[in-house]
N, C-alpha and C positions, 0 to 999 in steps of 0.2 A: 649527518645524518645518523639517526637512532640505532639505525640497522648497524650500521658498520661500527659504533661501539658497543651494542650487542654481540657481536661475533668475536669483536676484538675479547671482549671480558672470557666467553667460553672458549677459546683461543691461548687464554693467555699462559697457559704453561709453556706453550712453545714459542708464543710471539716475544715472551718478556727476554727468551735468550736468543733472539732476534738482531740481528745488526743494525738495522734500522724498521723499527717497531713506527717510527712514523709515515715511512713512506709505505709500510705494508696496508698501514691504515688508509691515507692516500689511496692506493690501489684499490683496495674497498670502495670507498668511497665510488671511485668513477666505476665500477663496473659496475655499481647499483645502481646509479646513475645512468649508466649508458643502458642497462637491462632496462630501467623506469621510461626512457624514451622510445625504446623497440614496443613495449609492450601497446603506449600509446598510439603509436604509428601505428600497430595490429586494429586493435580497437575503433581509430580516428579511419582508417580505411573499410573494414566492417560498417560500420557506420555509413561509408562515403556510399557502399553498395547495397546496402537496407534503403539510401533513398529518402527523402521525408515520409513522415507518418501523411495517410490519404487526410484528404480534408475534409472536414465535418461541417456539413452544416447546422443552420442555430436550429434548438431547440422548438419545439411549437407551442402555440399557444396554450392548449391544453396541459400538458410539462410543465410551463412554467407554474401553473397557476396549481398545478399539484405538489410539486414543491413548494412553493410556499403556502399553501395549509398544512400539509405536511412538516413543516417549520413551528407550525401553531400547536401541535400535539405533542402531548407530554413524553419527555425521551423514550421514559419504556415500553408507553402504547407503540411510540414509528419503530421503535427495533422491534415489537413480536411483529407488526405489520411487516417491516419489511423482511422478517427472516421468515416468515410463513409466505409470503407471495412474489418475493422476488427471489426466494434460496429455498422455494418448496419444501421448506422442515415443518413435520408434522408437529401439534401441540406438544406432543410428548417431546421430542427432540430440542424443539422451544425452553422445554421448564428446563431440562438434561442441561441444556447450554448455559441460560442465564440462571439456573439453580433457583430456583424459586417452585412453588407447587404446582401441579396442573390446571387446577382453576384459576388459579393467579392469571397462568398467560391467558386463557379465556375470557377472563374479563378487561384484560386488558384488547385485545383483535377487539371487542365488542362494543369498547368503549373507545377503541379507533378507528372502530367502521363509524361509528356512530359520528363522533367528532369532523372526520372527512365529509360524511354525509352533508354534515351540517355548513363544514365554511363552500363544501361544491355541492350545491343543490342542481344547475346545469349541467353537472358532468358525472350525477349520477349513473347515470345508464349507460353512458361511455365507458369502452372496456378501451381499455392502452393495452399497448404493446410493450414486453419486457424494455426496450430499448428507449422507449420512451421517457423514461422515469431515470436511467441511470446514467 
């Protein structure tokens, strides 16, 4: 284990005078391995207590259509739409986050909405829940 060699290096002043430095190193390796197994066992126990994650149903047809449409929108428009509608960020906050002028963000949002409306004419009036698009 690298950690054992690191500890040996740090304590080399005392270790070089030790009658059996190899034995010291083996002891350190053994203790580090034991500590690791204890941590893993504790973690496994905690995960077992938590149980399996809850079952999630399949996405709705509208969600699938929306995601397919979003993949066809340019990345910067898609990012602006996600930050604005999913994270409730204002246009000014998005501009600061992305590092572009406010007018650029407004343009991205407008063009992104227009593109989505063209790709999803049947869903234009449907209001999706935030969990439907996650």
